[in-house]
Structures are given as C-alpha cells and as structure tokens.
N, CA, C and O of each residue as an XYZ file, in Angstrom:
804
protein
N     -16.309     12.880     28.009
C     -16.232     11.443     27.795
C     -15.693     10.924     26.496
O     -14.993      9.912     26.453
N     -16.054     11.688     25.337
C     -15.483     11.245     24.227
C     -14.068     11.498     23.911
O     -13.399     10.758     23.190
N     -13.566     12.749     24.569
C     -12.173     12.882     24.488
C     -11.391     11.896     25.307
O     -10.280     11.562     24.895
N     -11.898     11.359     26.513
C     -11.219     10.376     27.181
C     -11.197      9.000     26.446
O     -10.263      8.217     26.623
N     -12.208      8.731     25.647
C     -12.241      7.514     24.868
C     -11.149      7.741     23.643
O     -10.388      6.807     23.391
N     -11.065      8.891     22.923
C     -10.169      9.080     21.956
C      -8.687      8.886     22.426
O      -7.849      8.378     21.681
N      -8.397      9.317     23.714
C      -7.157      9.269     24.284
C      -7.013      7.738     24.686
O      -5.887      7.290     24.469
N      -7.800      6.971     25.152
C      -7.538      5.640     25.295
C      -7.383      4.825     24.031
O      -6.697      3.803     24.009
N      -7.990      5.265     23.047
C      -7.839      4.493     21.728
C      -6.576      4.868     21.075
O      -6.095      4.139     20.207
N      -5.989      6.001     21.456
C      -4.689      6.462     20.771
C      -3.540      5.985     21.529
O      -2.486      5.769     20.931
N      -3.636      5.797     22.786
C      -2.534      5.407     23.593
C      -1.843      4.119     23.364
O      -2.436      3.041     23.378
N      -0.451      4.273     23.132
C       0.271      3.120     22.665
C       0.017      2.666     21.136
O       0.474      1.600     20.724
N      -0.634      3.415     20.431
C      -0.884      3.005     19.063
C       0.205      3.540     18.046
O      -0.153      4.382     17.223
N       1.426      3.125     18.057
C       2.463      3.785     17.291
C       2.869      2.932     16.128
O       4.052      2.631     15.964
N       1.896      2.525     15.296
C       2.155      1.619     14.324
C       1.801      2.251     12.798
O       1.223      3.338     12.804
N       2.050      1.762     11.754
C       1.770      2.210     10.496
C       0.204      2.364     10.340
O      -0.525      1.373     10.355
N      -0.233      3.522     10.205
C      -1.703      3.668     10.141
C      -1.939      4.115      8.632
O      -1.055      4.326      7.802
N      -3.433      4.223      8.434
C      -3.756      4.739      7.004
C      -3.174      6.044      6.805
O      -2.891      6.764      7.763
N      -2.955      6.429      5.445
C      -2.253      7.607      5.148
C      -2.891      8.766      5.734
O      -4.100      8.728      5.960
N      -2.061     10.002      6.059
C      -2.689     11.042      6.634
C      -3.399     11.736      5.575
O      -3.015     11.675      4.407
N      -4.566     12.486      5.995
C      -5.183     13.310      4.961
C      -4.299     14.449      4.344
O      -3.274     14.845      4.899
N      -4.727     14.903      3.260
C      -3.932     15.795      2.472
C      -3.826     17.126      3.236
O      -4.831     17.640      3.727
N      -2.593     17.689      3.336
C      -2.424     18.777      4.114
C      -3.124     20.094      3.383
O      -3.417     20.128      2.188
N      -3.317     21.071      4.247
C      -4.060     22.252      3.676
C      -3.242     23.032      2.573
O      -3.817     23.604      1.646
N      -1.676     23.025      2.743
C      -0.968     23.717      1.800
C      -1.057     22.972      0.523
O      -1.193     23.569     -0.545
N      -0.976     21.584      0.611
C      -1.123     20.674     -0.658
C      -2.452     20.925     -1.281
O      -2.522     20.974     -2.509
N      -3.523     21.091     -0.538
C      -4.706     21.419     -1.185
C      -4.757     22.726     -1.783
O      -5.356     22.873     -2.848
N      -4.246     23.593     -1.267
C      -4.175     25.056     -1.841
C      -3.451     24.919     -3.078
O      -3.965     25.429     -4.074
N      -2.298     24.293     -3.198
C      -1.452     24.126     -4.330
C      -2.292     23.495     -5.468
O      -2.438     24.088     -6.537
N      -2.814     22.343     -5.234
C      -3.586     21.569     -6.103
C      -4.855     22.423     -6.641
O      -5.234     22.328     -7.808
N      -5.454     23.235     -5.722
C      -6.622     24.006     -6.193
C      -6.373     24.924     -7.362
O      -7.286     25.231     -8.128
N      -5.123     25.367     -7.502
C      -4.742     26.353     -8.538
C      -4.567     25.600     -9.959
O      -4.297     26.238    -10.976
N      -4.732     24.252     -9.957
C      -4.452     23.488    -10.983
C      -3.213     22.515    -10.937
O      -2.181     22.717    -10.297
N      -3.449     21.599    -11.601
C      -2.146     20.556    -11.617
C      -1.846     20.297    -13.073
O      -2.739     20.006    -13.869
N      -0.621     20.404    -13.397
C      -0.124     20.186    -14.736
C      -0.113     18.618    -15.064
O      -0.469     18.211    -16.170
N       0.255     17.878    -14.184
C       0.375     16.381    -14.456
C      -0.159     15.621    -13.336
O       0.131     15.917    -12.177
N      -0.957     14.617    -13.645
C      -1.409     13.573    -12.612
C      -0.522     12.333    -12.703
O      -0.190     11.999    -13.840
N      -0.105     11.627    -11.710
C       0.515     10.331    -11.909
C       0.014      9.448    -10.849
O      -0.305      9.832     -9.724
N      -0.040      8.164    -11.306
C      -0.567      7.112    -10.226
C       0.687      6.068    -10.119
O       1.043      5.462    -11.129
N       1.245      5.904     -9.060
C       2.248      4.886     -8.895
C       1.745      3.888     -7.886
O       1.218      4.247     -6.833
N       1.908      2.683     -8.211
C       1.558      1.494     -7.340
C       2.532      0.906     -6.627
O       3.591      0.736     -7.231
N       2.460      0.500     -5.360
C       3.397     -0.134     -4.481
C       2.850     -1.493     -4.227
O       1.811     -1.638     -3.583
N       3.559     -2.550     -4.742
C       3.025     -3.855     -4.731
C       4.127     -4.675     -4.029
O       5.300     -4.310     -4.107
N       3.735     -5.867     -3.291
C       4.673     -6.729     -2.756
C       3.891     -7.729     -1.836
O       2.695     -7.587     -1.579
N       4.629     -8.700     -1.387
C       3.964     -9.724     -0.514
C       3.777     -9.007      0.819
O       4.295     -7.907      1.006
N       3.037     -9.622      1.750
C       2.762     -9.117      3.085
C       4.099     -8.918      3.797
O       5.079     -9.592      3.480
N       4.135     -8.059      4.690
C       5.278     -7.678      5.596
C       6.604     -7.405      4.962
O       7.627     -7.857      5.477
N       6.641     -6.606      3.745
C       7.815     -6.219      3.002
C       8.075     -4.634      3.368
O       9.164     -4.096      3.168
N       7.064     -4.033      3.867
C       7.286     -2.606      4.175
C       6.523     -1.623      3.288
O       6.901     -0.461      3.140
N       5.547     -2.079      2.764
C       4.844     -1.185      1.648
C       4.131      0.046      2.524
O       4.155      1.195      2.082
N       3.591     -0.228      3.603
C       2.891      0.929      4.358
C       3.990      1.769      4.906
O       3.819      2.987      4.953
N       5.101      1.239      5.326
C       6.063      2.412      5.874
C       6.654      3.102      4.759
O       6.953      4.288      4.900
N       6.884      2.445      3.546
C       7.362      3.118      2.472
C       6.386      4.436      2.004
O       6.837      5.542      1.705
N       4.932      4.058      2.009
C       4.175      5.098      1.753
C       4.169      6.151      2.822
O       4.027      7.330      2.501
N       4.317      5.788      4.088
C       4.317      6.752      5.095
C       5.544      7.690      4.950
O       5.420      8.900      5.139
N       6.708      7.135      4.618
C       7.888      7.904      4.401
C       7.773      8.818      3.160
O       8.206      9.971      3.173
N       7.182      8.268      2.105
C       6.889      9.169      0.865
C       6.110     10.329      1.198
O       6.255     11.340      0.511
N       5.200     10.319      2.284
C       4.462     11.490      2.727
C       5.163     12.354      3.724
O       4.628     13.335      4.240
N       6.407     11.947      3.983
C       7.184     12.695      4.924
C       6.912     12.279      6.365
O       7.253     13.046      7.266
N       6.338     11.147      6.638
C       6.145     10.692      7.976
C       7.275     10.080      8.530
O       8.262      9.915      7.813
N       7.278      9.666      9.865
C       8.343      8.894     10.468
C       8.378      7.512     10.222
O       7.294      6.971     10.004
N       9.514      6.751     10.211
C       9.660      5.438     10.099
C       9.028      4.740     11.399
O       9.336      5.181     12.506
N       8.213      3.737     11.285
C       7.603      3.111     12.395
C       7.961      1.486     12.284
O       7.757      0.782     11.296
N       8.503      1.104     13.452
C       9.049     -0.224     13.349
C       7.936     -1.369     13.385
O       8.084     -2.416     12.755
N       6.901     -1.121     14.105
C       5.720     -2.130     14.432
C       5.089     -2.510     13.053
O       4.824     -1.667     12.197
N       4.873     -3.848     12.911
C       4.211     -4.361     11.791
C       2.627     -4.466     12.113
O       2.235     -5.147     13.061
N       1.771     -3.780     11.300
C       0.344     -3.930     11.347
C      -0.151     -4.261      9.836
O       0.100     -3.420      8.973
N      -0.701     -5.207      9.550
C      -1.151     -5.592      8.271
C      -2.162     -4.625      7.649
O      -3.144     -4.274      8.303
N      -1.953     -4.192      6.422
C      -2.987     -3.399      5.809
C      -4.072     -4.150      5.291
O      -3.888     -5.113      4.545
N      -5.325     -3.715      5.690
C      -6.518     -4.605      5.259
C      -6.976     -4.201      3.799
O      -7.609     -5.043      3.164
N      -6.725     -3.075      3.267
C      -7.285     -2.872      1.981
C      -6.409     -1.723      1.375
O      -5.600     -1.126      2.084
N      -6.585     -1.423      0.044
C      -5.750     -0.484     -0.760
C      -5.837      0.864      0.001
O      -6.881      1.339      0.449
N      -4.595      1.422      0.090
C      -4.490      2.692      0.618
C      -3.957      3.738     -0.526
O      -3.176      3.371     -1.403
N      -4.405      4.941     -0.439
C      -3.873      5.756     -1.419
C      -3.646      7.204     -0.893
O      -4.478      7.759     -0.176
N      -2.590      7.733     -1.245
C      -2.048      9.072     -0.727
C      -1.620     10.062     -1.755
O      -0.759      9.682     -2.548
N      -2.059     11.200     -1.861
C      -1.380     12.240     -2.636
C       0.005     12.806     -2.306
O       0.319     13.131     -1.161
N       0.754     12.900     -3.280
C       2.076     13.550     -2.802
C       2.357     14.624     -3.914
O       2.092     14.433     -5.101
N       2.879     15.687     -3.448
C       3.365     16.771     -4.388
C       4.723     16.533     -4.719
O       5.592     16.504     -3.847
N       4.974     16.353     -5.983
C       6.302     16.106     -6.637
C       6.828     17.348     -7.204
O       6.099     18.012     -7.941
N       7.992     17.721     -6.943
C       8.511     19.046     -7.585
C       9.873     18.711     -8.254
O      10.557     17.757     -7.883
N      10.217     19.524     -9.229
C      11.498     19.200    -10.080
C      12.095     20.558    -10.075
O      11.439     21.570    -10.322
N      13.349     20.549     -9.788
C      14.173     22.004     -9.616
C      14.161     22.708    -10.931
O      14.394     23.915    -10.883
N      13.894     22.086    -12.283
C      14.138     22.764    -13.500
C      12.658     23.332    -13.909
O      12.627     24.037    -14.918
N      11.541     23.110    -13.279
C      10.373     23.512    -13.739
C       9.389     23.903    -12.497
O       9.595     23.411    -11.388
N       8.411     24.727    -12.707
C       7.515     25.062    -11.565
C       6.122     24.388    -11.869
O       5.091     24.797    -11.335
N       6.148     23.304    -12.778
C       4.949     22.620    -12.918
C       4.420     21.888    -11.634
O       5.254     21.412    -10.864
N       3.121     21.777    -11.370
C       2.611     21.120    -10.297
C       2.215     19.785    -10.793
O       1.431     19.657    -11.733
N       2.787     18.726    -10.128
C       2.629     17.245    -10.365
C       2.041     16.651     -9.196
O       2.548     16.749     -8.079
N       0.859     15.968     -9.472
C       0.126     15.491     -8.310
C       0.439     13.834     -8.469
O       0.078     13.174     -9.444
N       1.104     13.359     -7.434
C       1.420     11.859     -7.522
C       0.543     11.239     -6.566
O       0.496     11.587     -5.386
N      -0.171     10.296     -7.084
C      -1.075      9.410     -6.256
C      -0.356      8.014     -6.047
O      -0.065      7.236     -6.956
N      -0.149      7.852     -4.875
C       0.583      6.574     -4.563
C      -0.291      5.590     -3.947
O      -0.823      5.845     -2.867
N      -0.481      4.489     -4.546
C      -1.288      3.355     -4.040
C      -0.571      2.299     -3.526
O       0.252      1.689     -4.209
N      -0.862      1.981     -2.156
C      -0.411      0.698     -1.555
C      -1.415     -0.317     -1.820
O      -2.531     -0.246     -1.306
N      -1.038     -1.348     -2.671
C      -1.899     -2.274     -3.236
C      -1.924     -3.530     -2.243
O      -0.888     -4.067     -1.852
N      -3.172     -3.933     -1.885
C      -3.282     -5.174     -1.026
C      -3.953     -6.191     -2.066
O      -5.082     -6.033     -2.531
N      -3.200     -7.131     -2.329
C      -3.850     -8.255     -3.279
C      -5.122     -8.839     -2.846
O      -6.167     -8.812     -3.496
N      -4.945     -9.379     -1.669
C      -6.242     -9.986     -1.008
C      -6.369     -9.512      0.372
O      -5.589     -9.845      1.264
N      -7.364     -8.733      0.527
C      -7.708     -8.118      1.804
C      -8.311     -9.156      2.814
O      -8.758    -10.208      2.357
N      -8.345     -8.932      4.070
C      -8.889     -9.657      5.104
C     -10.211     -9.049      5.586
O     -10.186     -8.052      6.308
N     -11.427     -9.647      5.191
C     -12.634     -8.932      5.650
C     -12.746     -9.049      7.221
O     -12.283    -10.016      7.825
N     -13.346     -8.072      7.797
C     -13.495     -8.080      9.205
C     -14.953     -8.350      9.454
O     -15.882     -7.995      8.729
N     -15.029     -9.042     10.606
C     -16.600     -9.436     11.057
C     -16.988     -8.103     11.958
O     -16.251     -7.606     12.809
N     -18.244     -7.654     11.602
C     -18.841     -6.568     12.372
C     -19.905     -7.347     13.020
O     -20.408     -8.363     12.540
N     -20.240     -6.757     14.242
C     -21.328     -7.178     15.005
C     -22.674     -6.535     14.452
O     -22.722     -5.370     14.055
N     -23.768     -7.403     14.462
C     -24.926     -6.795     13.852
C     -25.397     -5.613     14.626
O     -25.364     -5.541     15.854
N     -25.883     -4.597     13.734
C     -26.287     -3.357     14.286
C     -27.761     -3.265     14.331
O     -28.416     -4.129     13.748
N     -28.343     -2.318     14.958
C     -29.651     -2.075     14.906
C     -30.523     -3.018     15.946
O     -30.055     -3.811     16.763
N     -31.799     -2.748     15.720
C     -32.951     -3.367     16.591
C     -33.225     -4.748     16.019
O     -33.328     -4.974     14.814
N     -33.338     -5.675     17.013
C     -33.829     -6.949     16.594
C     -35.334     -6.845     16.361
O     -36.160     -6.348     17.126
N     -35.559     -7.449     15.071
C     -37.017     -7.362     14.795
C     -37.924     -8.648     14.743
O     -39.147     -8.706     14.621
N     -36.973     -9.694     14.871
C     -37.551    -11.127     14.864
C     -37.177    -11.875     16.094
O     -36.146    -11.585     16.701
N     -37.961    -12.816     16.482
C     -37.546    -13.563     17.622
C     -36.682    -14.760     17.231
O     -35.983    -15.288     18.096
N     -36.689    -15.222     15.969
C     -35.808    -16.143     15.465
C     -34.425    -15.499     15.157
O     -34.300    -14.358     14.712
N     -33.406    -16.341     15.437
C     -31.900    -15.800     15.151
C     -31.363    -16.565     14.090
O     -31.310    -17.794     14.108
N     -30.923    -15.775     13.071
C     -30.112    -16.454     12.061
C     -28.597    -16.558     12.515
O     -28.003    -15.635     13.071
N     -28.056    -17.756     12.220
C     -26.696    -17.931     12.580
C     -25.741    -16.831     12.021
O     -24.855    -16.357     12.732
N     -25.921    -16.472     10.847
C     -25.056    -15.456     10.228
C     -25.122    -14.065     10.933
O     -24.141    -13.327     11.037
N     -26.291    -13.792     11.379
C     -26.504    -12.379     12.128
C     -25.864    -12.539     13.396
O     -25.275    -11.552     13.836
N     -25.865    -13.760     14.177
C     -25.261    -13.720     15.491
C     -23.768    -13.492     15.468
O     -23.181    -12.820     16.316
N     -23.156    -14.126     14.384
C     -21.750    -13.952     14.261
C     -21.380    -12.511     13.661
O     -20.210    -12.131     13.689
N     -22.304    -11.789     13.169
C     -22.060    -10.538     12.489
C     -21.900    -10.732     11.118
O     -22.198    -11.819     10.623
N     -21.461     -9.801     10.432
C     -21.277     -9.791      9.008
C     -19.954     -9.347      8.568
O     -19.301     -8.548      9.239
N     -19.521     -9.853      7.426
C     -18.280     -9.468      7.020
C     -18.497     -8.051      6.139
O     -19.485     -7.850      5.433
N     -17.540     -7.243      6.291
C     -17.455     -6.058      5.565
C     -16.572     -6.235      4.377
O     -15.470     -6.757      4.548
N     -16.974     -5.824      3.109
C     -16.098     -6.041      2.039
C     -14.954     -5.076      2.032
O     -15.065     -3.942      2.499
N     -13.826     -5.551      1.484
C     -12.533     -4.609      1.544
C     -12.164     -4.418      0.123
O     -12.407     -5.212     -0.786
N     -11.557     -3.291      0.026
C     -11.019     -2.767     -1.428
C      -9.676     -3.448     -1.615
O      -8.659     -3.086     -1.024
N      -9.735     -4.427     -2.448
C      -8.325     -5.012     -2.674
C      -8.130     -5.148     -4.185
O      -8.961     -4.679     -4.963
N      -7.014     -5.801     -4.609
C      -6.813     -5.949     -6.085
C      -7.652     -7.014     -6.700
O      -7.650     -7.119     -7.926
N      -8.345     -7.784     -5.991
C      -9.413     -8.751     -6.555
C     -10.604     -7.966     -6.917
O     -11.397     -8.400     -7.752
N     -10.777     -6.791     -6.310
C     -12.028     -6.028     -6.400
C     -11.942     -5.120     -7.607
O     -13.000     -4.916     -8.201
N     -10.858     -4.553     -8.050
C     -10.653     -3.710     -9.016
C      -9.229     -3.832     -9.664
O      -8.277     -4.344     -9.074
N      -9.166     -3.257    -11.071
C      -7.888     -3.283    -11.816
C      -6.956     -2.215    -11.376
O      -7.173     -1.061    -11.745
N      -5.938     -2.492    -10.619
C      -5.264     -1.613    -10.119
C      -4.231     -0.985    -11.041
O      -3.630      0.052    -10.759
N      -4.051     -1.737    -12.255
C      -3.100     -1.169    -13.236
C      -3.711     -0.151    -14.169
O      -3.020      0.509    -14.944
N      -5.116     -0.032    -14.071
C      -5.683      0.899    -14.905
C      -5.318      2.401    -14.628
O      -5.492      2.859    -13.499
N      -4.836      3.139    -15.598
C      -4.288      4.481    -15.506
C      -3.086      4.608    -14.661
O      -2.809      5.733    -14.245
N      -2.375      3.660    -14.368
C      -1.232      3.694    -13.621
C      -0.012      4.116    -14.433
O       0.052      3.810    -15.624
N       0.913      4.773    -13.864
C       2.135      5.235    -14.595
C       3.446      4.620    -14.195
O       4.517      4.907    -14.730
N       3.293      3.764    -13.229
C       4.667      3.110    -12.787
C       4.143      2.199    -11.629
O       3.092      2.338    -11.003
N       5.125      1.214    -11.478
C       4.805      0.191    -10.319
C       6.171      0.006     -9.549
O       7.227     -0.135    -10.166
N       6.106      0.011     -8.262
C       7.236     -0.290     -7.289
C       7.032     -1.750     -6.780
O       6.139     -1.938     -5.954
N       7.729     -2.713     -7.174
C       7.680     -3.963     -6.586
C       8.593     -4.108     -5.384
O       9.791     -3.832     -5.453
N       8.049     -4.513     -4.366
C       8.968     -4.473     -3.054
C       9.124     -5.778     -2.655
O       8.148     -6.526     -2.698
N      10.362     -6.240     -2.212
C      10.614     -7.423     -1.611
C      11.567     -7.241     -0.391
O      12.237     -6.228     -0.192
N      11.545     -8.292      0.362
C      12.386     -8.437      1.710
C      13.576     -9.250      1.408
O      13.413    -10.437      1.126
N      14.769     -8.731      1.439
C      15.900     -9.432      1.037
C      16.178    -10.566      1.973
O      17.067    -11.352      1.645
N      15.528    -10.756      3.106
C      15.824    -11.764      4.069
C      14.718    -12.956      3.820
O      14.787    -14.044      4.392
N      13.788    -12.631      2.972
C      12.591    -13.695      2.818
C      12.526    -14.034      1.261
O      12.085    -13.251      0.420
N      13.006    -15.264      1.000
C      13.006    -15.616     -0.441
C      11.607    -15.643     -1.147
O      11.487    -15.315     -2.327
N      10.584    -16.037     -0.392
C       9.189    -16.081     -0.987
C       8.761    -14.598     -1.515
O       8.000    -14.456     -2.473
N       9.321    -13.520     -0.800
C       8.949    -12.234     -1.233
C       9.457    -11.858     -2.686
O       8.883    -11.094     -3.462
N      10.727    -12.588     -2.924
C      11.332    -12.468     -4.194
C      10.459    -13.168     -5.358
O      10.317    -12.709     -6.491
N       9.927    -14.309     -4.889
C       9.259    -15.227     -5.787
C       7.806    -14.403     -6.190
O       7.277    -14.518     -7.296
N       7.371    -13.717     -5.296
C       6.181    -12.912     -5.407
C       6.556    -11.851     -6.530
O       5.845    -11.715     -7.525
N       7.629    -11.159     -6.334
C       8.001    -10.141     -7.308
C       8.218    -10.726     -8.769
O       7.803    -10.098     -9.743
N       8.876    -11.940     -8.902
C       9.121    -12.565    -10.103
C       7.762    -13.026    -10.691
O       7.657    -13.088    -11.915
N       6.868    -13.306    -10.008
C       5.572    -13.758    -10.518
C       4.781    -12.576    -10.957
O       4.115    -12.626    -11.991
N       4.834    -11.461    -10.168
C       4.170    -10.227    -10.462
C       4.684     -9.528    -11.735
O       3.955     -8.884    -12.490
N       6.055     -9.722    -11.910
C       6.625     -9.005    -13.149
C       5.964     -9.429    -14.358
O       5.726     -8.583    -15.220
N       5.591    -10.812    -14.553
C       4.781    -11.062    -15.647
C       3.323    -10.726    -15.620
O       2.722    -10.980    -16.664
N       2.679    -10.242    -14.708
C       1.441     -9.682    -14.623
C       1.391     -8.135    -14.913
O       0.323     -7.626    -15.253
N       2.481     -7.418    -14.788
C       2.443     -5.924    -15.034
C       2.398     -5.706    -16.496
O       3.093     -6.338    -17.291
N       1.532     -4.767    -16.823
C       1.379     -4.605    -18.397
C       2.801     -4.089    -18.812
O       3.528     -3.496    -18.016
N       3.181     -4.379    -20.229
C       4.380     -4.171    -20.710
C       4.782     -2.618    -20.897
O       5.930     -2.194    -21.028
N       3.625     -1.885    -20.881
C       3.992     -0.298    -21.003
C       4.285      0.330    -19.773
O       4.711      1.485    -19.735
N       4.090     -0.340    -18.784
C       4.597      0.446    -17.372
C       5.939      0.186    -16.885
O       6.411     -0.951    -16.855
N       6.610      1.312    -16.472
C       7.794      1.168    -16.111
C       7.877      0.388    -14.505
O       7.030      0.663    -13.655
N       8.765     -0.396    -14.288
C       8.810     -1.104    -12.970
C      10.015     -0.782    -12.206
O      11.069     -0.674    -12.833
N      10.007     -0.616    -10.956
C      11.085     -0.524    -10.138
C      11.188     -1.744     -9.107
O      10.181     -1.919     -8.420
N      12.131     -2.501     -8.930
C      12.205     -3.572     -8.001
C      12.913     -2.927     -6.752
O      13.991     -2.353     -6.905
N      12.402     -3.004     -5.699
C      13.088     -2.319     -4.441
C      13.231     -3.381     -3.371
O      12.285     -4.067     -2.985
N      14.444     -3.476     -2.926
C      14.843     -4.564     -1.953
C      14.717     -3.869     -0.609
O      15.347     -2.831     -0.410
N      14.016     -4.339      0.223
C      13.886     -3.792      1.698
C      14.628     -4.523      2.737
O      15.026     -5.679      2.589
N      14.807     -3.790      3.826
C      15.365     -4.478      5.089
C      16.962     -4.686      4.676
O      17.619     -5.618      5.140
N      17.462     -3.793      3.829
C      18.906     -3.894      3.558
C      19.841     -3.782      4.744
O      21.004     -4.167      4.619
N      19.429     -3.306      5.820
C      20.187     -3.236      7.143
C      20.452     -4.604      7.707
O      21.305     -4.774      8.578
N      19.652     -5.675      7.165
C      19.799     -7.071      7.529
C      20.598     -7.805      6.628
O      20.164     -8.865      6.176
N      21.889     -7.311      6.259
C      22.706     -7.942      5.320
C      23.109     -9.329      5.801
O      23.227    -10.256      4.999
N      23.325     -9.480      7.136
C      23.812    -10.735      7.694
C      22.821    -11.757      7.577
O      23.224    -12.913      7.701
N      21.441    -11.539      7.333
C      20.473    -12.558      7.117
C      19.919    -12.595      5.623
O      18.948    -13.259      5.261
N      20.671    -11.800      4.845
C      20.306    -11.721      3.372
C      20.157    -13.269      2.764
O      20.980    -14.144      3.031
N      19.076    -13.471      1.969
C      18.744    -14.642      1.300
C      18.511    -14.461     -0.283
O      18.595    -15.413     -1.059
N      18.231    -13.241     -0.660
C      18.111    -12.837     -1.923
C      19.219    -11.998     -2.411
O      19.374    -10.885     -1.908
N      19.946    -12.388     -3.270
C      21.291    -11.697     -3.620
C      21.029    -10.937     -4.869
O      20.115    -11.291     -5.613
N      21.785     -9.904     -5.146
C      21.748     -9.094     -6.377
C      21.775     -9.955     -7.688
O      20.987     -9.670     -8.590
N      22.573    -10.903     -7.814
C      22.573    -11.739     -8.970
C      21.166    -12.465     -9.308
O      20.735    -12.564    -10.457
N      20.567    -12.912     -8.267
C      19.146    -13.377     -8.306
C      18.186    -12.434     -8.929
O      17.382    -12.844     -9.766
N      18.232    -11.111     -8.538
C      17.497    -10.149     -8.949
C      17.662     -9.756    -10.495
O      16.753     -9.591    -11.309
N      19.024     -9.647    -10.696
C      19.473     -9.349    -12.042
C      18.967    -10.342    -13.094
O      18.492     -9.970    -14.167
N      19.103    -11.722    -12.702
C      18.639    -12.751    -13.682
C      17.102    -12.534    -13.928
O      16.637    -12.525    -15.068
N      16.332    -12.359    -12.791
C      14.913    -12.256    -12.824
C      14.554    -11.071    -13.711
O      13.607    -11.200    -14.486
N      15.244     -9.908    -13.662
C      14.886     -8.915    -14.335
C      15.318     -9.135    -15.897
O      14.631     -8.698    -16.820
N      16.356     -9.754    -16.061
C      16.834    -10.018    -17.477
C      15.810    -10.982    -18.097
O      15.459    -10.758    -19.255
N      15.305    -12.021    -17.445
C      14.211    -12.985    -17.998
C      12.977    -12.233    -18.188
O      12.266    -12.445    -19.170
N      12.660    -11.291    -17.223
C      11.374    -10.397    -17.502
C      11.415     -9.461    -18.682
O      10.394     -9.264    -19.342
N      12.565     -8.876    -18.972
C      12.818     -8.211    -20.160
C      12.530     -9.008    -21.346
O      11.812     -8.553    -22.237
N      13.056    -10.192    -21.412
C      12.844    -11.058    -22.643
C      11.467    -11.494    -22.917
O      11.065    -11.748    -24.053
N      10.687    -11.585    -21.754
C       9.269    -12.038    -21.886
C       8.259    -10.848    -22.003
O       7.097    -11.083    -22.336
N       8.660     -9.639    -21.749
C       7.677     -8.550    -21.716
C       7.547     -7.891    -23.241
O       6.774     -6.956    -23.446
C-alpha cells in the first residue's frame, strides 16, 4: 500500500525539488578530508531561477516548471581544478528572503471538549529563511540573480548589492537570456548599477 501511495505522490511531479542528497562517491571523497570549504549564496527575487541553477550545479536536468521554494536550501558540490588535486567542498545555498509558512493540521488526540480557533485551523510551521539567520556569515561569495525580462528583479539586485558585506565577491547573473525579444533590463543598466555599487562599497 505504501509503495502505491509513493507512486501516486510522485506521478506528474516534474518540478524543481529540494536538492538531492549527497552521492556516495562524494561522501567517500569528503570522508578522506577536505582541503577547503566554501559557502556560496544564490540570492534573487522570486521566480528568477535560483532553484534550477542550484539543481544544474548539482548536475541535475533543467526543469521548466516553477515551484516556489519555501525555505533555504543547501547542497554540497565537489569542485575540482585541473592544476591541483585538492578537495574543495562547495556548499551552495539557495537563499529565501521571506519564506511562506505552511499551515499544518493539528495532530494528536483531542484532550479537551473546548476547541481553540487556532487549533482548528492548524498551526504554522516555522521556515528557515533569511529573516531567521545571517546568511552572509562565513560566506565566500554571492550570486545575485535577475530575470532580464522583469525590471523589478533588477531593482532587487541593486538594493541587495548595498547589503552584501564589502569583503564578499559578488557575481550578478542575468537569467532567461533566451527571451531577448522580451528583454527589459539591458547591459548598460547593469553596468551603471555595478559601477555605483563599487563606489559605495
């Protein structure tokens, strides 16, 4: 019966999901010791492609369906460089600025005859988001993503550039470049914003 439920739950579910667990080969490599640890953040407004970038960095396929990420996701990635045999563990975080808490139905046995309104509706589960912890702590770099067809995602990047600590390198990544005919954020806008950010950092 449980296998039938699993099949039903998985059928037609081809969207960006939580990062896959660490592979056994990666676990074996990391168990021998790691020379360097890196933490890279992926930040951006909603629906710019952070989840799909994280999935592609893990070697997964590109998935077109949009499913909003509810809380911060992290995935380990093995990075190699051709001139050295050092083992570098890169932990990539997909940062959610403000997560959406989900309502859960009350669980357990009803012990009272009186019903509390909050209990009837269920309770909200807390989510791990950027309001909950300092994502920049121990970070080694930030990828700020924007959608070139949505100007408000560029405004998010400009605003976020001022919040990133000055000692962290930042990459601004324009996504949806295959939609050039709908482009609203042009390279000169990005160049101006980066120049201004360099002056203020």
